[in-house]
N, C-alpha and C positions, 0 to 999 in steps of 0.2 A: 114762078120764077124766083129765083133767090136773089136778094140785093147783094151787090158786090162792092166792097169797100177797099180803098188803099189803105196801107199802113198808117199814113199821117192822120187820116180820119179816125181809125181804130184807137190810135194813141190818145187822141182828144177824148173819144168816147169812154175809154177804159181808165183815164188818168194815169196813164203809164208811158214809158219812153219805147222808143223802137228798138233799143238795145234789150229791154226786158223782153219784149215780144219775141225777138230774134232768139233770145236764150231760151224761150219756152218751145221754140220751134227746134233748136238744137238738141234740146232733152227729149224731143219727140212727144211732148205733152199736147202739142198742137200740130195740126195738119191742114194748113191753109189751102183753099180751093185752087189757087195758084201760087205756089211757093216761089217759083222763079220771078214773078212780078210782085210779090208780097200783096195778094189780093186775098180778102177775106169775106166770109159770108156771115149771116147772123148768128149761126151756131158756133163759129169761130170767135165772134165777139163775146158771146155768152160764156164761153170756156175760158177766154182770157180774163174776163171779169171774175169768173169763179177762182180762178188760180191766183189773181191779184188779192181777193178777199181772203183766201185761205191763207196766204202767206202774210198779209198785212194785218189782217183783222184777228186771226187765230193763231198766228205765229207758227204754222206748219212749215216744217223744213223741206228741203228739196228731195230728201229720201222719201218722205211720205207723200208727196204730191202724186207720182204716179199710181201708187196704190189706191189713192182716194179717187183718182180719175177713173181707174178701172173698176172700181166698184160702182161709181156713179154710171159709167157706160154699161154695166151688167144690168143695173136697176132700169135704165132707160130701155135697154133692148128687151128686157122681161115685160115692161109696160107695153110696149110696142106690140110684142107677141100676144100678150093678153087681150088687148084691144082687138087685134086681128082674129083671134078664135072666137071672141064673144060677138062678133059682127055676123 
């Protein structure tokens, strides 16, 4: 069972504001498990932390974020597929 978190808790965990997280959703970089009620799971929290780190620590601009996220998603899908066929 995935842990569900409200946006207020996620803001504290990720060190960012609701406005920033809502921006991530608007840009479609993030797809919360319950968009209507702003409920997030652990994968969402990890993605928010990654985006915040890319922007704040590495200076990545908004145009590059979706490219990086897509590449990471592809890498994770490949790893999952590889584990599946090796089992």
